[in-house]
C-alpha positions in Angstrom: 0.0 0.0 0.0 1.1 3.5 -0.9 -0.1 6.9 0.0 -1.2 9.2 -2.6 -2.6 12.8 -3.2 -5.6 13.8 -5.1 -4.8 17.1 -7.1 -7.6 18.8 -9.1 -6.4 19.8 -12.4 -8.9 21.7 -14.5 -7.9 22.7 -17.9 -5.6 25.7 -18.3 -5.9 28.3 -21.1 -3.0 29.6 -23.4 -3.7 33.4 -22.7 -0.6 34.7 -24.4 2.7 34.6 -26.0 5.8 36.4 -24.8 8.9 36.5 -26.8 12.6 37.2 -25.7 15.6 38.6 -27.4 19.1 38.9 -26.3 20.9 42.1 -25.3 24.2 42.2 -23.4 24.0 38.7 -22.8 20.5 38.7 -21.1 17.1 38.1 -22.1 14.8 41.1 -23.0 11.1 41.1 -23.8 10.5 42.0 -27.4 6.7 41.9 -27.3 3.7 40.0 -25.9 0.4 38.8 -27.5 -2.9 38.2 -25.6 -5.7 36.1 -26.9 -8.9 37.6 -27.7 -10.7 34.6 -26.4 -10.3 34.9 -22.6 -12.9 34.8 -19.9 -13.9 37.7 -18.1 -11.9 37.0 -15.0 -8.8 38.2 -16.7 -9.8 41.6 -15.9 -9.6 40.9 -12.1 -5.8 40.0 -12.7 -4.9 42.6 -15.3 -7.2 45.6 -15.3 -5.7 47.0 -18.4 -5.8 44.0 -20.3 -6.5 44.5 -24.1 -6.2 41.7 -26.7 -3.9 42.3 -29.5 -4.2 39.0 -31.1 -4.2 39.8 -35.0 -1.6 42.5 -35.2 0.5 40.7 -32.4 0.7 37.6 -34.4 2.1 39.6 -37.6 4.7 41.3 -35.4 5.7 37.9 -33.8 6.6 36.6 -37.3 8.5 39.6 -38.3 10.7 39.4 -35.1 11.5 35.7 -35.5 14.9 36.4 -36.5 15.8 38.3 -33.2 13.8 35.8 -31.0 16.0 33.7 -28.4 13.2 32.3 -26.4 9.4 31.8 -26.7 7.1 31.3 -23.7 3.4 31.0 -23.3 1.3 32.7 -20.7 -0.9 29.9 -18.9 -3.9 31.1 -17.2 -5.2 28.8 -14.4 -8.8 29.0 -13.3 -9.2 28.1 -9.7 -13.1 28.5 -9.8 -13.4 25.6 -12.1 -12.1 23.4 -9.3 -14.8 24.7 -6.9 -12.7 27.2 -5.1 -14.1 30.6 -4.0 -11.4 32.4 -6.1 -12.5 34.6 -9.1 -9.0 36.0 -9.8 -7.1 33.6 -12.1 -3.4 32.5 -11.9 -0.8 33.4 -14.6 2.3 31.8 -15.2 5.0 31.9 -18.1 6.1 28.4 -19.4 8.9 28.1 -21.8 8.3 26.4 -25.3 11.0 24.0 -25.9 12.8 23.4 -29.4 13.9 25.3 -32.4 12.7 29.0 -32.2 10.6 29.0 -35.4 8.9 25.6 -34.6 8.2 26.8 -30.8 6.6 30.0 -32.1 4.3 28.5 -34.6 3.3 25.8 -32.0 2.6 28.6 -29.5 0.4 30.4 -32.2 -1.4 27.3 -32.8 -2.4 26.8 -29.0 -3.1 30.5 -28.4 -6.6 30.9 -26.7 -7.2 27.2 -26.5 -7.6 24.8 -23.4 -4.8 22.3 -22.5 -5.7 19.5 -20.3 -3.1 17.8 -18.0 -3.3 14.5 -20.1 -1.7 16.4 -23.2 1.3 17.1 -21.1 1.8 14.2 -18.8 1.5 10.4 -18.9 0.7 7.7 -16.2 3.8 6.5 -14.7 5.8 9.7 -15.5 7.7 11.4 -12.8 7.0 15.1 -12.2 8.4 18.0 -10.0 5.8 19.8 -7.6 6.3 23.4 -6.8 4.3 25.1 -3.9 4.1 27.2 -1.0 4.2 25.3 2.1 1.6 25.6 4.9 2.3 28.9 7.2 3.2 28.4 10.7 4.1 31.8 11.5 6.8 33.1 13.7 8.2 30.1 15.9 11.0 29.2 18.3 14.0 27.0 17.6 12.2 23.9 18.9 9.3 24.1 16.7 11.4 25.4 13.6 14.4 23.0 13.8 13.4 20.4 16.2 16.3 21.0 18.5 16.8 19.0 21.8 15.0 20.6 24.9 17.5 21.8 27.4 17.7 19.7 30.9 15.3 20.9 33.6 18.1 22.5 35.6 19.1 24.7 32.8 19.8 28.1 34.2 17.8 30.4 31.8 15.4 28.8 29.5 15.0 25.2 28.2 13.7 25.9 24.6 16.9 27.4 23.1 20.1 26.2 21.8 23.1 25.6 24.1 25.4 28.4 22.8 25.1 30.6 19.4 28.8 30.9 19.0 32.3 31.5 20.5 33.4 34.9 21.7 35.6 35.2 18.8 34.9 35.7 15.9 32.1 37.9 17.5 29.2 37.2 14.9 26.6 34.4 14.9 26.7 32.0 11.6 23.6 31.3 9.5 23.8 27.6 10.5 22.9 28.2 14.3 19.1 27.7 14.9 17.4 30.7 15.6 13.5 31.7 16.0 11.9 33.2 13.1 9.4 32.5 10.2 8.3 28.9 9.9 6.5 27.8 6.7 5.0 29.7 4.0 8.0 29.1 1.8 8.3 28.2 -2.0 9.5 24.7 -2.3 10.1 22.3 -5.1 9.7 18.4 -4.5 11.6 16.4 -7.2 10.3 13.1 -8.8 6.7 12.7 -7.7 5.1 9.9 -9.7 1.8 9.9 -11.5 -0.4 7.0 -10.6 -3.5 7.8 -12.5 -5.5 10.4 -14.3 -9.5 10.6 -13.9 -12.0 12.7 -16.0 -14.3 12.8 -12.8 -12.7 13.6 -9.5 -15.7 12.1 -7.7 -14.3 8.7 -8.2 -11.5 9.5 -5.6 -13.4 11.8 -3.3 -14.4 10.4 0.1 -18.0 10.7 1.5 -18.5 14.3 2.4 -15.5 15.7 0.5 -11.9 16.2 1.5 -11.3 18.2 4.6 -10.7 21.8 4.0 -11.3 21.4 0.2 -14.6 19.7 -0.5 -15.5 17.5 -3.4 -13.2 17.3 -6.4 -15.5 18.4 -9.3 -13.0 18.4 -12.3 -10.3 16.3 -13.9 -7.8 15.1 -11.2 -4.5 13.4 -10.9 -3.3 10.8 -8.4 0.4 11.7 -7.4 2.3 9.3 -5.2 3.3 10.5 -1.9 2.4 14.0 -0.3 2.5 17.5 -1.7 3.5 20.6 0.1 1.0 23.4 0.6 -2.6 24.0 2.0 -5.6 22.3 0.4 -6.6 25.1 -1.6 -3.3 26.5 -2.7 -2.2 26.5 -6.2 0.3 24.1 -7.2 2.7 23.9 -10.3 3.6 20.6 -12.1 6.6 20.5 -14.4 8.7 18.0 -16.4 11.3 16.6 -13.8 14.7 18.3 -13.6 16.4 15.3 -12.4 14.5 12.6 -13.9 15.2 8.9 -12.6 15.7 5.9 -14.9 12.6 4.9 -16.7 10.0 2.8 -14.9 6.9 1.1 -16.4 3.5 2.6 -15.6 2.0 1.3 -12.2 -0.7 -1.0 -12.0 -3.5 0.1 -9.7 -5.7 -2.7 -8.3 -7.7 -0.7 -6.0 -8.0 2.9 -4.4 -9.1 3.0 -0.8 -11.2 6.0 0.1 -12.0 6.6 3.8 -15.9 6.5 4.2 
């Protein structure tokens, strides 16, 4: 038996295209194109949004010799997953391959929906990027799990024994100190995809998941745990450090708590 996490994955929209040139050895944006077929909630994210699809595509093809990198602007729609969020999420994603081919591919996808099954396969490994649960300001015991000092400690027990020597007269970054715990952006490598489902109700327990509810859209079953709060946006990507190839898993049954 293995633990797994259900992630709601409503389709995303390719909202725009951004192209970058090179100047002084660094990338510099040349232009960006916005699709004219976007839902109204884009105005909540960008109040000054104006579509420029027709003229923008012509300009992209004129600049093709100066382009060094092509990216698409992906728009995630949390409200499709049943979340009480009206403002969409925007993310730039690089399109690989030769510049001309990447540009034409991005143009062909502009304004269209993309499902998770078009990007990933069952059995594939992915990297998960998310912001962890915030714990607020915590001491060294809660933050670094250090040993609590003996009962006869002179001052306080929930602290480190020493923060450093008299000389050199500074505290190194390796010494546990109190501070912010959680709400950090983290990347976990090589999470395996176990299954996809068109209807998230298949994997939803009776009464829904705690602090989330019922999975109403497409969903993916990922092996292990995933950082972040239940309603937080999560980014899935192709693995940066892929392991050796492994065959797709065979799922016999999925145990749902009732």
